[in-house]
A tleap script that builds the chain and sets N, CA, C and O, in Angstrom:
source leaprc.protein.ff14SB
mol = sequence {
  NMET ILE ASN VAL GLN ILE SER LEU ASN SER
  ILE ASP LYS VAL LYS SER PHE VAL ASN ALA
  ILE THR GLN PHE ASP PHE ASP PHE ASP LEU
  ILE SER GLY ARG TYR VAL ILE ASP ALA LYS
  SER ILE MET GLY ILE PHE SER LEU ASP LEU
  SER LYS PRO ILE ASP LEU ALA ILE HIE ALA
  GLU ALA ASN LYS ASP GLU VAL MET GLU VAL
  LEU LYS PRO TYR LEU CILE
}
set mol.1.N position { 116.643 75.054 94.379 }
set mol.1.CA position { 117.430 74.511 93.292 }
set mol.1.C position { 116.482 74.103 92.158 }
set mol.1.O position { 115.394 73.582 92.401 }
set mol.2.N position { 116.905 74.345 90.945 }
set mol.2.CA position { 116.142 73.999 89.744 }
set mol.2.C position { 116.948 72.958 88.971 }
set mol.2.O position { 118.164 73.088 88.833 }
set mol.3.N position { 116.271 71.924 88.465 }
set mol.3.CA position { 116.922 70.928 87.615 }
set mol.3.C position { 116.254 70.933 86.247 }
set mol.3.O position { 115.033 70.819 86.146 }
set mol.4.N position { 117.064 71.065 85.187 }
set mol.4.CA position { 116.567 71.036 83.817 }
set mol.4.C position { 117.521 70.207 82.971 }
set mol.4.O position { 118.650 69.941 83.384 }
set mol.5.N position { 117.073 69.800 81.794 }
set mol.5.CA position { 117.951 69.108 80.849 }
set mol.5.C position { 118.309 70.065 79.727 }
set mol.5.O position { 117.464 70.798 79.214 }
set mol.6.N position { 119.593 70.040 79.355 }
set mol.6.CA position { 120.058 70.912 78.287 }
set mol.6.C position { 120.818 70.092 77.248 }
set mol.6.O position { 121.204 68.949 77.490 }
set mol.7.N position { 121.020 70.705 76.093 }
set mol.7.CA position { 121.802 70.095 75.028 }
set mol.7.C position { 122.917 71.059 74.640 }
set mol.7.O position { 122.662 72.219 74.314 }
set mol.8.N position { 124.147 70.573 74.678 }
set mol.8.CA position { 125.322 71.362 74.289 }
set mol.8.C position { 126.080 70.567 73.229 }
set mol.8.O position { 127.177 70.068 73.480 }
set mol.9.N position { 125.484 70.454 72.042 }
set mol.9.CA position { 126.020 69.543 71.038 }
set mol.9.C position { 126.955 70.196 70.028 }
set mol.9.O position { 127.229 69.615 68.978 }
set mol.10.N position { 127.451 71.401 70.330 }
set mol.10.CA position { 128.455 72.016 69.446 }
set mol.10.C position { 129.387 72.900 70.276 }
set mol.10.O position { 129.045 73.326 71.379 }
set mol.11.N position { 130.552 73.160 69.731 }
set mol.11.CA position { 131.532 73.996 70.432 }
set mol.11.C position { 130.985 75.403 70.652 }
set mol.11.O position { 131.162 75.985 71.723 }
set mol.12.N position { 130.319 75.946 69.632 }
set mol.12.CA position { 129.753 77.293 69.765 }
set mol.12.C position { 128.687 77.355 70.849 }
set mol.12.O position { 128.593 78.345 71.576 }
set mol.13.N position { 127.876 76.293 70.961 }
set mol.13.CA position { 126.855 76.247 72.011 }
set mol.13.C position { 127.491 76.220 73.395 }
set mol.13.O position { 127.002 76.877 74.315 }
set mol.14.N position { 128.569 75.471 73.549 }
set mol.14.CA position { 129.258 75.400 74.842 }
set mol.14.C position { 129.789 76.782 75.217 }
set mol.14.O position { 129.609 77.238 76.347 }
set mol.15.N position { 130.444 77.445 74.261 }
set mol.15.CA position { 131.010 78.771 74.544 }
set mol.15.C position { 129.929 79.778 74.906 }
set mol.15.O position { 130.077 80.522 75.876 }
set mol.16.N position { 128.848 79.809 74.143 }
set mol.16.CA position { 127.788 80.778 74.434 }
set mol.16.C position { 127.073 80.444 75.744 }
set mol.16.O position { 126.648 81.351 76.461 }
set mol.17.N position { 126.935 79.152 76.066 }
set mol.17.CA position { 126.322 78.734 77.327 }
set mol.17.C position { 127.142 79.227 78.520 }
set mol.17.O position { 126.594 79.810 79.456 }
set mol.18.N position { 128.453 78.993 78.485 }
set mol.18.CA position { 129.322 79.427 79.591 }
set mol.18.C position { 129.294 80.949 79.722 }
set mol.18.O position { 129.216 81.472 80.834 }
set mol.19.N position { 129.356 81.658 78.604 }
set mol.19.CA position { 129.289 83.120 78.651 }
set mol.19.C position { 127.962 83.598 79.239 }
set mol.19.O position { 127.931 84.585 79.974 }
set mol.20.N position { 126.869 82.905 78.921 }
set mol.20.CA position { 125.546 83.304 79.415 }
set mol.20.C position { 125.412 83.113 80.922 }
set mol.20.O position { 124.846 83.968 81.603 }
set mol.21.N position { 125.927 81.998 81.454 }
set mol.21.CA position { 125.708 81.726 82.881 }
set mol.21.C position { 126.732 82.403 83.790 }
set mol.21.O position { 126.491 82.524 84.991 }
set mol.22.N position { 127.859 82.842 83.255 }
set mol.22.CA position { 128.855 83.492 84.119 }
set mol.22.C position { 128.379 84.842 84.623 }
set mol.22.O position { 128.982 85.398 85.541 }
set mol.23.N position { 127.322 85.380 84.052 }
set mol.23.CA position { 126.793 86.652 84.548 }
set mol.23.C position { 126.079 86.503 85.893 }
set mol.23.O position { 125.800 87.498 86.561 }
set mol.24.N position { 125.785 85.272 86.287 }
set mol.24.CA position { 125.098 85.015 87.555 }
set mol.24.C position { 126.109 84.608 88.627 }
set mol.24.O position { 127.100 83.939 88.334 }
set mol.25.N position { 125.850 85.018 89.876 }
set mol.25.CA position { 126.776 84.755 90.978 }
set mol.25.C position { 126.608 83.371 91.605 }
set mol.25.O position { 127.501 82.912 92.316 }
set mol.26.N position { 125.499 82.706 91.360 }
set mol.26.CA position { 125.286 81.419 92.012 }
set mol.26.C position { 125.867 80.282 91.186 }
set mol.26.O position { 126.344 80.486 90.069 }
set mol.27.N position { 125.819 79.074 91.758 }
set mol.27.CA position { 126.472 77.906 91.158 }
set mol.27.C position { 125.561 77.166 90.190 }
set mol.27.O position { 124.347 77.091 90.378 }
set mol.28.N position { 126.179 76.625 89.156 }
set mol.28.CA position { 125.528 75.756 88.186 }
set mol.28.C position { 126.359 74.484 88.102 }
set mol.28.O position { 127.581 74.549 87.965 }
set mol.29.N position { 125.708 73.328 88.185 }
set mol.29.CA position { 126.401 72.046 88.064 }
set mol.29.C position { 125.814 71.261 86.904 }
set mol.29.O position { 124.596 71.211 86.734 }
set mol.30.N position { 126.680 70.650 86.109 }
set mol.30.CA position { 126.251 69.731 85.057 }
set mol.30.C position { 126.435 68.316 85.573 }
set mol.30.O position { 127.485 67.978 86.120 }
set mol.31.N position { 125.411 67.490 85.398 }
set mol.31.CA position { 125.429 66.128 85.912 }
set mol.31.C position { 125.240 65.170 84.738 }
set mol.31.O position { 124.225 65.207 84.043 }
set mol.32.N position { 126.230 64.322 84.536 }
set mol.32.CA position { 126.175 63.329 83.470 }
set mol.32.C position { 126.638 62.004 84.062 }
set mol.32.O position { 127.827 61.804 84.309 }
set mol.33.N position { 125.690 61.105 84.286 }
set mol.33.CA position { 126.022 59.838 84.933 }
set mol.33.C position { 126.487 60.094 86.352 }
set mol.33.O position { 125.763 60.692 87.148 }
set mol.34.N position { 127.696 59.643 86.677 }
set mol.34.CA position { 128.221 59.846 88.038 }
set mol.34.C position { 129.121 61.067 88.137 }
set mol.34.O position { 129.693 61.329 89.195 }
set mol.35.N position { 129.253 61.821 87.044 }
set mol.35.CA position { 130.115 63.003 87.032 }
set mol.35.C position { 129.306 64.270 87.302 }
set mol.35.O position { 128.228 64.467 86.742 }
set mol.36.N position { 129.848 65.124 88.169 }
set mol.36.CA position { 129.268 66.429 88.436 }
set mol.36.C position { 130.347 67.464 88.130 }
set mol.36.O position { 131.423 67.443 88.727 }
set mol.37.N position { 130.054 68.365 87.201 }
set mol.37.CA position { 131.022 69.332 86.696 }
set mol.37.C position { 130.505 70.743 86.950 }
set mol.37.O position { 129.305 70.995 86.837 }
set mol.38.N position { 131.396 71.656 87.289 }
set mol.38.CA position { 131.040 73.073 87.380 }
set mol.38.C position { 130.683 73.549 85.977 }
set mol.38.O position { 131.514 73.483 85.071 }
set mol.39.N position { 129.453 74.029 85.788 }
set mol.39.CA position { 128.983 74.411 84.458 }
set mol.39.C position { 129.682 75.654 83.918 }
set mol.39.O position { 129.569 75.951 82.728 }
set mol.40.N position { 130.391 76.375 84.754 }
set mol.40.CA position { 131.112 77.567 84.294 }
set mol.40.C position { 132.517 77.222 83.808 }
set mol.40.O position { 133.280 78.115 83.439 }
set mol.41.N position { 132.865 75.939 83.803 }
set mol.41.CA position { 134.179 75.476 83.386 }
set mol.41.C position { 134.096 74.870 81.978 }
set mol.41.O position { 133.545 73.786 81.786 }
set mol.42.N position { 134.650 75.583 81.012 }
set mol.42.CA position { 134.631 75.080 79.631 }
set mol.42.C position { 135.376 73.749 79.543 }
set mol.42.O position { 134.893 72.819 78.898 }
set mol.43.N position { 136.524 73.646 80.170 }
set mol.43.CA position { 137.293 72.398 80.136 }
set mol.43.C position { 136.506 71.252 80.771 }
set mol.43.O position { 136.531 70.126 80.274 }
set mol.44.N position { 135.817 71.538 81.854 }
set mol.44.CA position { 135.003 70.515 82.505 }
set mol.44.C position { 133.882 70.030 81.598 }
set mol.44.O position { 133.611 68.832 81.524 }
set mol.45.N position { 133.238 70.953 80.913 }
set mol.45.CA position { 132.142 70.592 80.013 }
set mol.45.C position { 132.640 69.678 78.899 }
set mol.45.O position { 131.966 68.713 78.542 }
set mol.46.N position { 133.817 69.974 78.349 }
set mol.46.CA position { 134.335 69.156 77.263 }
set mol.46.C position { 134.778 67.770 77.728 }
set mol.46.O position { 135.090 66.919 76.894 }
set mol.47.N position { 134.814 67.525 79.035 }
set mol.47.CA position { 135.131 66.189 79.525 }
set mol.47.C position { 133.892 65.291 79.557 }
set mol.47.O position { 133.998 64.093 79.821 }
set mol.48.N position { 132.714 65.873 79.286 }
set mol.48.CA position { 131.466 65.119 79.297 }
set mol.48.C position { 131.115 64.619 77.902 }
set mol.48.O position { 131.652 65.102 76.905 }
set mol.49.N position { 130.211 63.652 77.841 }
set mol.49.CA position { 129.677 63.168 76.566 }
set mol.49.C position { 128.595 64.144 76.122 }
set mol.49.O position { 127.479 64.113 76.640 }
set mol.50.N position { 128.918 65.007 75.169 }
set mol.50.CA position { 127.997 66.063 74.748 }
set mol.50.C position { 127.005 65.595 73.683 }
set mol.50.O position { 126.184 66.387 73.220 }
set mol.51.N position { 127.067 64.335 73.294 }
set mol.51.CA position { 126.127 63.832 72.297 }
set mol.51.C position { 124.756 63.523 72.915 }
set mol.51.O position { 123.774 63.335 72.198 }
set mol.52.N position { 124.701 63.471 74.246 }
set mol.52.CA position { 123.456 63.180 74.951 }
set mol.52.C position { 123.029 64.403 75.768 }
set mol.52.O position { 123.855 65.261 76.081 }
set mol.53.N position { 121.736 64.484 76.114 }
set mol.53.CA position { 121.294 65.573 77.003 }
set mol.53.C position { 122.003 65.493 78.352 }
set mol.53.O position { 122.356 64.412 78.822 }
set mol.54.N position { 122.204 66.652 78.960 }
set mol.54.CA position { 122.905 66.742 80.242 }
set mol.54.C position { 121.981 67.415 81.248 }
set mol.54.O position { 121.266 68.359 80.912 }
set mol.55.N position { 121.999 66.923 82.482 }
set mol.55.CA position { 121.202 67.540 83.546 }
set mol.55.C position { 121.945 68.760 84.087 }
set mol.55.O position { 123.147 68.701 84.345 }
set mol.56.N position { 121.223 69.856 84.254 }
set mol.56.CA position { 121.784 71.081 84.808 }
set mol.56.C position { 121.087 71.382 86.121 }
set mol.56.O position { 119.865 71.522 86.165 }
set mol.57.N position { 121.870 71.484 87.197 }
set mol.57.CA position { 121.346 71.857 88.512 }
set mol.57.C position { 121.706 73.320 88.749 }
set mol.57.O position { 122.879 73.691 88.726 }
set mol.58.N position { 120.690 74.144 88.978 }
set mol.58.CA position { 120.881 75.579 89.185 }
set mol.58.C position { 120.629 75.867 90.657 }
set mol.58.O position { 119.519 75.672 91.150 }
set mol.59.N position { 121.649 76.328 91.354 }
set mol.59.CA position { 121.559 76.591 92.789 }
set mol.59.C position { 121.204 78.055 93.002 }
set mol.59.O position { 122.041 78.861 93.410 }
set mol.60.N position { 119.937 78.387 92.717 }
set mol.60.CA position { 119.494 79.778 92.803 }
set mol.60.C position { 118.203 79.856 93.592 }
set mol.60.O position { 117.329 78.998 93.471 }
set mol.61.N position { 118.098 80.882 94.388 }
set mol.61.CA position { 116.861 81.141 95.109 }
set mol.61.C position { 116.108 82.322 94.494 }
set mol.61.O position { 114.879 82.378 94.541 }
set mol.62.N position { 116.854 83.257 93.923 }
set mol.62.CA position { 116.249 84.443 93.311 }
set mol.62.C position { 116.557 84.440 91.814 }
set mol.62.O position { 117.373 83.646 91.345 }
set mol.63.N position { 115.910 85.319 91.079 }
set mol.63.CA position { 116.155 85.515 89.639 }
set mol.63.C position { 115.892 84.256 88.806 }
set mol.63.O position { 116.496 84.084 87.747 }
set mol.64.N position { 115.009 83.385 89.266 }
set mol.64.CA position { 114.768 82.131 88.540 }
set mol.64.C position { 114.228 82.388 87.141 }
set mol.64.O position { 114.617 81.710 86.191 }
set mol.65.N position { 113.330 83.366 87.008 }
set mol.65.CA position { 112.764 83.669 85.686 }
set mol.65.C position { 113.833 84.184 84.740 }
set mol.65.O position { 113.846 83.829 83.561 }
set mol.66.N position { 114.728 85.016 85.247 }
set mol.66.CA position { 115.814 85.560 84.427 }
set mol.66.C position { 116.755 84.447 83.967 }
set mol.66.O position { 117.186 84.430 82.814 }
set mol.67.N position { 117.068 83.528 84.863 }
set mol.67.CA position { 117.945 82.407 84.523 }
set mol.67.C position { 117.298 81.542 83.442 }
set mol.67.O position { 117.955 81.172 82.469 }
set mol.68.N position { 116.026 81.222 83.607 }
set mol.68.CA position { 115.345 80.369 82.640 }
set mol.68.C position { 115.264 81.044 81.268 }
set mol.68.O position { 115.330 80.365 80.243 }
set mol.69.N position { 115.124 82.354 81.240 }
set mol.69.CA position { 115.104 83.095 79.976 }
set mol.69.C position { 116.451 82.979 79.261 }
set mol.69.O position { 116.498 82.782 78.047 }
set mol.70.N position { 117.544 83.101 80.014 }
set mol.70.CA position { 118.892 82.987 79.442 }
set mol.70.C position { 119.153 81.571 78.930 }
set mol.70.O position { 119.859 81.386 77.938 }
set mol.71.N position { 118.585 80.576 79.606 }
set mol.71.CA position { 118.834 79.175 79.245 }
set mol.71.C position { 117.940 78.631 78.126 }
set mol.71.O position { 118.152 77.509 77.667 }
set mol.72.N position { 116.951 79.401 77.682 }
set mol.72.CA position { 116.012 78.916 76.671 }
set mol.72.C position { 116.658 78.283 75.441 }
set mol.72.O position { 116.172 77.247 74.988 }
set mol.73.N position { 117.731 78.848 74.873 }
set mol.73.CA position { 118.308 78.230 73.674 }
set mol.73.C position { 118.932 76.847 73.910 }
set mol.73.O position { 119.203 76.123 72.952 }
set mol.74.N position { 119.157 76.481 75.160 }
set mol.74.CA position { 119.853 75.226 75.475 }
set mol.74.C position { 118.921 74.164 76.033 }
set mol.74.O position { 119.298 72.995 76.114 }
set mol.75.N position { 117.707 74.552 76.419 }
set mol.75.CA position { 116.766 73.617 77.034 }
set mol.75.C position { 116.249 72.608 76.023 }
set mol.75.O position { 116.119 72.896 74.833 }
set mol.76.N position { 115.959 71.427 76.526 }
set mol.76.CA position { 115.397 70.371 75.666 }
set mol.76.C position { 113.895 70.382 75.808 }
set mol.76.O position { 113.210 69.578 75.176 }
savepdb mol mol.pdb
quit
């Protein structure tokens, strides 16, 4: 599992983020305080406070380099 911090401070960023990660078969979780949200859920993401950085847990064993390349625009 990989943990990184991301910023999703606009609607367009949220949409492009979800589109980018749905190409992968493994799970992504967004963690904000005590809330854990499926990162592939646009509605779930909008329930979070997007003004602050959000922790992203990536449940992947393979393709880690490919995932990190896709996530570059969102990393803090």
